[in-house]
C-alpha positions in Angstrom: -64.0 -0.8 10.3 -62.7 2.7 10.7 -63.1 5.3 8.0 -61.0 8.3 6.8 -61.8 10.4 3.6 -59.5 9.4 0.8 -58.0 6.4 2.5 -60.8 3.9 2.7 -59.2 1.6 0.1 -56.0 1.5 2.2 -58.0 0.8 5.4 -59.7 -2.1 3.7 -56.4 -3.6 2.7 -55.1 -3.4 6.2 -58.2 -5.2 7.6 -58.0 -7.8 4.8 -54.4 -8.5 5.7 -55.3 -9.1 9.4 -53.3 -6.0 10.6 -56.2 -4.0 12.0 -54.3 -3.9 15.4 -52.4 -0.9 14.0 -55.6 1.1 14.6 -55.6 0.3 18.3 -55.0 3.9 19.3 -57.1 5.4 16.5 -59.6 7.3 18.7 -56.7 9.0 20.6 -54.9 10.3 17.5 -55.1 13.8 16.1 -56.2 14.3 12.5 -52.6 14.8 11.4 -51.5 11.7 13.3 -54.3 9.6 11.7 -53.2 10.9 8.3 -49.5 10.1 9.0 -50.4 6.5 9.9 -52.5 6.0 6.8 -49.9 7.5 4.6 -47.4 5.0 5.9 -49.8 2.2 5.5 -50.5 3.3 1.9 -46.9 2.6 1.0 -47.0 -1.0 2.2 -47.2 -3.8 -0.3 -49.1 -6.4 1.7 -48.5 -9.2 -0.9 -44.7 -8.6 -0.4 -45.2 -8.6 3.4 -46.7 -12.1 3.1 -43.9 -13.3 0.9 -41.3 -11.9 3.4 -43.0 -13.7 6.3 -43.0 -16.9 4.3 -39.2 -16.6 4.1 -39.0 -16.9 7.9 -40.4 -20.4 7.6 -38.1 -21.6 4.8 -35.0 -23.6 5.5 -32.6 -22.6 2.8 -30.0 -25.2 1.9 -26.8 -23.5 1.1 -25.3 -24.2 -2.4 -21.9 -25.9 -2.6 -19.1 -23.6 -3.5 -15.3 -23.3 -4.1 -13.0 -20.3 -4.1 -13.7 -17.8 -6.8 -11.1 -16.9 -9.4 -9.8 -13.4 -9.3 -7.2 -11.3 -11.1 -4.1 -10.9 -8.8 -1.9 -7.9 -8.6 0.6 -7.9 -11.4 3.8 -9.8 -10.9 5.1 -10.7 -14.3 6.0 -8.4 -17.2 2.9 -9.6 -19.1 0.6 -8.9 -16.2 2.1 -5.4 -15.9 1.3 -4.8 -19.5 -2.2 -6.0 -19.0 -2.7 -3.6 -16.1 -1.3 -0.7 -18.1 -3.6 -1.4 -21.0 -6.6 -1.6 -18.6 -5.5 1.8 -17.1 -5.6 3.4 -20.5 -9.1 2.0 -21.3 -10.2 3.2 -17.9 -8.8 6.7 -18.5 -10.6 6.9 -21.8 -13.8 5.8 -20.2 -13.6 8.4 -17.5 -12.7 11.2 -19.9 -15.7 10.4 -22.0 -17.9 11.2 -19.0 -19.2 7.7 -18.5 -18.3 7.2 -14.8 -20.0 8.4 -11.6 -19.4 7.8 -7.9 -21.9 6.3 -5.5 -21.4 6.3 -1.7 -23.6 4.5 0.8 -23.9 6.8 3.8 -26.9 5.9 5.8 -25.2 5.2 9.0 -25.0 7.3 12.2 -21.7 7.7 14.1 -23.2 6.3 17.4 -20.6 3.4 17.6 -17.9 6.1 17.3 -19.4 8.1 20.2 -20.4 10.7 17.6 -23.8 12.4 17.3 -24.5 12.8 13.6 -24.1 11.1 10.2 -21.0 8.9 10.1 -19.9 10.9 7.0 -19.5 14.0 9.1 -17.1 12.2 11.5 -13.6 13.8 11.5 -11.0 11.3 10.4 -8.1 13.3 8.9 -5.1 12.4 11.2 -3.7 16.0 11.0 -6.4 18.1 9.2 -9.4 16.6 11.1 -11.3 16.6 7.8 -14.5 14.6 7.8 -15.1 11.4 5.8 -17.4 13.3 3.4 -14.8 16.1 2.8 -12.1 13.6 2.0 -14.3 11.8 -0.4 -15.5 15.1 -2.0 -11.9 16.3 -2.4 -10.9 13.0 -4.0 -13.7 13.4 -6.6 -12.6 17.1 -7.1 -9.0 15.9 -7.7 -10.2 13.3 -10.2 -12.2 15.9 -12.0 -9.2 18.1 -12.4 -7.0 15.2 -13.4 -9.3 14.0 -16.1 -10.9 17.3 -17.1 -14.5 16.1 -16.6 -17.4 16.6 -14.1 -18.0 13.4 -12.1 -21.5 13.0 -10.7 -21.7 11.9 -7.1 -24.6 9.9 -5.7 -25.0 9.9 -1.9 -27.5 7.5 -0.3 -28.6 8.6 3.1 -31.2 7.2 5.6 -34.3 8.7 7.1 -32.4 9.3 10.3 -29.5 11.3 8.7 -30.8 12.7 5.4 -31.5 16.3 6.4 -28.3 16.5 8.4 -26.4 15.3 5.4 -28.0 17.8 3.0 -27.5 20.6 5.5 -23.8 19.7 5.8 -23.2 19.8 2.1 -25.1 23.0 1.7 -23.2 24.6 4.5 -19.8 23.7 2.9 -21.0 24.6 -0.7 -20.7 21.0 -1.7 -16.9 21.4 -1.4 -16.9 23.3 -4.7 -18.3 20.3 -6.6 -21.0 21.0 -9.2 -24.0 20.8 -6.8 -26.3 20.0 -9.8 -24.4 16.7 -10.1 -24.4 15.8 -6.4 -27.5 13.6 -5.9 -28.5 13.1 -2.2 -31.4 10.7 -1.7 -32.8 8.4 1.0 -32.6 4.7 1.3 -36.0 2.9 1.2 -37.5 1.4 4.3 -39.4 -1.8 4.8 -41.7 -2.9 7.6 -40.4 -5.3 10.2 -42.8 -8.1 11.4 -43.5 -9.8 14.7 -43.3 -13.5 15.1 -46.9 -13.9 13.8 -46.0 -12.0 10.6 -47.9 -8.8 11.7 -46.9 -5.2 11.5 -45.4 -3.6 14.6 -46.3 -0.2 15.9 -43.3 2.0 16.8 -45.6 4.8 18.0 -49.4 5.1 18.2 -49.3 6.5 14.7 -46.3 5.0 12.9 -45.1 1.5 11.8 -41.7 0.2 12.8 -39.6 0.0 9.7 -35.9 -0.8 9.0 -33.7 0.2 6.1 -33.8 -2.4 3.3 -30.0 -3.1 3.4 -27.1 -1.9 1.2 -28.6 -4.1 -1.5 -31.6 -1.7 -1.4 -29.2 1.0 -2.6 -29.7 -0.1 -6.2 -33.5 0.2 -6.0 -33.2 3.5 -4.2 -31.2 4.9 -7.1 -34.1 4.1 -9.3 -37.0 5.1 -7.1 -35.3 8.5 -6.3 -35.1 9.3 -10.0 -31.3 9.4 -9.7 -30.6 6.5 -12.0 -32.6 8.1 -14.8 -30.6 11.2 -14.4 -27.4 9.2 -14.7 -28.6 7.3 -17.8 -29.6 10.7 -19.4 -26.1 11.9 -18.8 -24.6 8.9 -20.5 -23.2 7.3 -17.3 -22.4 3.7 -17.9 -20.2 2.8 -14.8 -21.1 3.5 -11.2 -18.3 3.3 -8.6 -19.8 2.0 -5.4 -18.2 2.4 -1.9 -19.0 2.8 1.7 -18.7 6.1 3.5 -16.5 4.8 6.4 -13.5 3.9 4.2 -11.2 6.9 3.8 -8.6 5.0 1.7 -11.0 4.0 -1.1 -9.7 4.8 -4.6 -13.0 6.2 -5.8 -12.2 6.6 -9.5 -9.6 3.9 -10.3 -8.7 3.8 -14.0 -7.2 0.3 -13.8 -10.3 -1.2 -12.1 -12.6 0.7 -14.5 -10.6 -0.5 -17.5 -10.8 -4.1 -16.5 -14.5 -3.7 -15.9 -15.0 -2.4 -19.4 -12.7 -4.9 -21.2 -14.4 -7.8 -19.4 -17.8 -6.4 -20.4 -18.7 -6.9 -16.7 -22.1 -6.0 -15.2 -20.6 -5.9 -11.7 -16.9 -5.8 -10.8 -15.5 -6.1 -7.3 -12.2 -5.6 -5.4 -10.9 -8.3 -3.1 -8.1 -8.4 -0.5 -6.5 -11.2 1.3 -8.0 -11.8 4.7 -5.7 -10.9 7.6 -6.7 -13.9 9.6 -9.3 -16.7 9.3 -11.8 -15.2 11.6 -11.8 -11.7 10.0 -15.3 -10.5 9.7 -15.5 -10.0 6.0 -17.3 -12.1 3.4 -15.3 -14.1 0.9 -15.7 -14.5 -2.9 -16.8 -17.9 -4.0 -17.9 -19.8 -7.1 -21.1 -21.7 -6.5 -21.8 -25.2 -7.9 -24.1 -23.6 -10.6 -21.0 -21.7 -12.0 -22.1 -18.3 -10.6 -19.8 -16.0 -8.6 -21.0 -14.7 -5.3 -20.0 -13.8 -1.7 -20.5 -15.9 1.4 -20.8 -13.9 4.6 -18.1 -14.7 7.3 -20.9 -15.9 9.6 -22.1 -18.4 7.0 -18.6 -19.8 6.1 -18.2 -23.2 7.7 -15.4 -23.4 10.2 -13.5 -26.0 8.3 -13.5 -23.8 5.2 -12.6 -20.8 7.2 -9.2 -22.4 8.2 -8.6 -24.4 5.0 -5.2 -23.7 3.4 -4.0 -24.1 -0.2 -0.7 -25.8 -1.3 1.2 -22.6 -0.6 -0.1 -22.4 2.9 -2.5 -19.4 2.2 -6.1 -19.4 3.2 -8.0 -21.1 0.5 -11.0 -18.9 1.1 -9.0 -15.8 1.6 -10.3 -13.4 -1.1 -12.3 -11.0 1.1 -15.1 -8.7 -0.1 -14.6 -5.1 1.0 -17.7 -3.4 -0.5 -15.9 -1.8 -3.4 -17.7 -2.4 -6.6 -18.4 -1.1 -10.1 -21.9 -1.4 -11.5 -23.1 -1.2 -15.0 -26.0 1.3 -14.9 -28.1 -0.7 -17.3 -27.7 -3.8 -15.0 -29.0 -1.7 -12.1 -31.9 -0.7 -14.3 -32.8 -4.3 -14.8 -32.7 -5.0 -11.0 -34.7 -1.9 -10.1 -37.4 -2.5 -12.7 -37.9 -6.1 -11.4 -36.6 -8.0 -14.4 -34.2 -9.6 -11.9 -34.2 -9.0 -8.2 -31.9 -9.3 -5.2 -33.1 -11.7 -2.5 -34.2 -10.6 0.9 -32.4 -12.0 4.0 -34.1 -12.5 7.3 -32.7 -11.6 10.7 -34.4 -12.3 14.0 -33.9 -9.2 16.1 -35.1 -7.4 19.2 -37.6 -4.7 18.1 -39.3 -1.9 20.1 -43.1 -2.1 20.1 -45.6 0.5 21.3 -48.3 -0.9 23.5 -50.9 0.3 26.1 -48.0 0.4 28.6 -45.6 2.3 26.4 -42.7 0.8 24.5 -41.3 -2.6 25.3 -39.0 -5.0 23.3 -40.3 -8.0 21.4 -38.6 -10.5 19.1 -39.4 -10.0 15.5 -38.1 -10.2 11.9 -36.1 -7.6 9.9 -35.6 -8.0 6.2 -32.7 -6.6 4.1 -30.9 -7.0 0.8 -27.1 -7.4 0.4 -25.5 -5.6 -2.5 -23.1 -8.4 -3.2 -26.1 -10.7 -4.0 -26.1 -8.9 -7.4 -23.0 -10.9 -8.4 -24.7 -14.3 -9.0 -27.3 -12.5 -11.2 -24.7 -11.3 -13.7 -23.6 -13.0 -16.9 -20.2 -11.3 -16.7 -18.3 -10.1 -13.7 -14.8 -9.4 -12.6 -12.8 -9.5 -9.4 -9.6 -7.6 -8.9 -7.1 -8.0 -6.0 -6.1 -4.9 -4.1 -3.9 -4.2 -1.1 -5.4 -3.6 2.3 -2.8 -1.0 3.2 -3.7 1.0 0.1 -7.4 0.8 0.0 -9.2 -0.5 3.1 -9.3 1.4 6.4 -12.9 1.1 7.7 -13.9 3.4 10.6 -16.4 1.2 12.4 -15.5 1.2 16.1 -14.3 3.8 18.6 -11.3 1.6 19.5 -9.8 -1.8 18.7 -10.2 -3.5 15.3 -11.4 -1.3 12.4 -11.3 1.8 14.6 -10.4 5.5 14.3 -6.9 4.7 15.4 -6.3 1.9 13.0 -7.8 3.9 10.1 -5.5 6.9 10.8 -2.5 4.6 11.2 -3.2 3.2 7.7 -3.7 6.6 6.3 -0.4 7.9 7.7 1.4 4.7 6.5 0.1 5.1 3.0 1.1 8.8 2.8 4.6 7.9 4.0 4.8 5.1 1.4 3.9 7.5 -1.4 6.7 9.9 -0.4 9.2 7.1 -0.2 8.1 5.9 -3.6 9.1 9.4 -4.9 12.4 9.3 -3.0 11.2 12.1 -0.7 12.6 11.5 2.8 10.3 11.7 5.8 12.2 13.0 8.9 12.1 10.7 11.9 10.6 13.5 14.0 7.4 13.3 11.9 4.8 11.3 13.8 1.7 12.2 11.7 1.5 13.1 8.1 -1.5 13.7 5.9 -1.7 14.5 2.2 -4.8 16.3 1.0 -6.5 14.7 -2.0 -6.4 18.1 -3.6 -2.6 17.8 -3.4 -2.3 14.2 -4.6 -4.6 11.2 -5.0 -1.7 8.9 -6.0 2.1 9.0 -5.7 2.7 10.3 -9.3 0.7 13.5 -8.4 3.4 14.5 -5.9 6.0 17.1 -7.0 9.6 15.9 -6.8 10.7 19.1 -5.0 8.8 18.5 -1.7 10.8 19.1 1.5 9.1 17.6 4.5 9.4 20.0 7.5 10.9 19.0 10.8 7.8 18.8 12.9 5.6 16.2 14.5 2.6 16.8 12.4 2.7 17.6 8.7 -0.2 18.4 6.3 0.5 18.6 2.6 -2.2 20.7 0.9 
């Protein structure tokens, strides 16, 4: 057994777990490299690793389910009154300083052909503003609208954390209160080979993967951010993903329903565009709990099943827009209840005597929507795709830069038409800065749209 001052207990655990192969290149490592490897190993919970490997051998029988109930967009006079009441409750909650924003921003822009964090990708159809800037300006606009500072939590990854911090510092946090912008890293978890053993990524580091968007709730806690929020009196956390420029980050109606339903988690749903659309659907399991079934796990017969009106029976799609009660997150993070890990068999690079080569192994991650079945009270609100969902995932095709910008332009034109402000036919692209308006009612009546191809209202 090898030895290193201060780390003998860690080394012993590694040997006891049967993972001594990670010391294969020990004699060739520098002192700093040896220390780096041991520090990584000291963070590993080997009991948890054994439990995770056991998951790979389990055959999980899916629970029966039916479509989940949700609150539809208002159609009757009574429903409009209900929405107006929810809006007032939401505004009161926001003005009392009980709401914060939380964006999951751990991704790189590689699929977009962009070298850097996805949040730094320019998406403004006219302004070329980045995703981060658009989100920051929305939060700034809400702060002015409601007369309150709104804390903003930004979860990064190991690969893009420093670049994200540098970006915000370079741009002075877009004039937000930097003491209330919390940037922290997602937690990582070791992947395992097919025998349940650790994998070397380099001679002195273990291959690890991010623990999934469900791990964001734990990262809030381990980073100390959750405690700061609770100290501030934050009760509601508005969760969204960085690649959606249309998201209504601080939505009084949504927040109001969340509060009046005493919900621990609330979610927004939209009608799937077509049966095969790659979004999960909200369901009610046979035990009475609400949850989400991933599109890949939805049986084909249910995927195409129609209701009496000819609509998809399983058509309420999950778009990763949620509200979380902060005390509920605290329960999850402290282990009183916990999100399950999911197993994915993947190709993983492994370092060997002959350099790196690819093996088949297991990655483990948590899904944030798995919090839903753990709640006693939850709420699902319908929203419109064209008003709140324009994911920027691909360079071209579905959910691409072009489709997102088209949806943004369409929404801005719709706002202007709602205010009876004509948009000249010559206008091909139009963009409204969040600092100018975050909803149609913010627009002044006296706007005259210039006769030019590209218009930016700021």
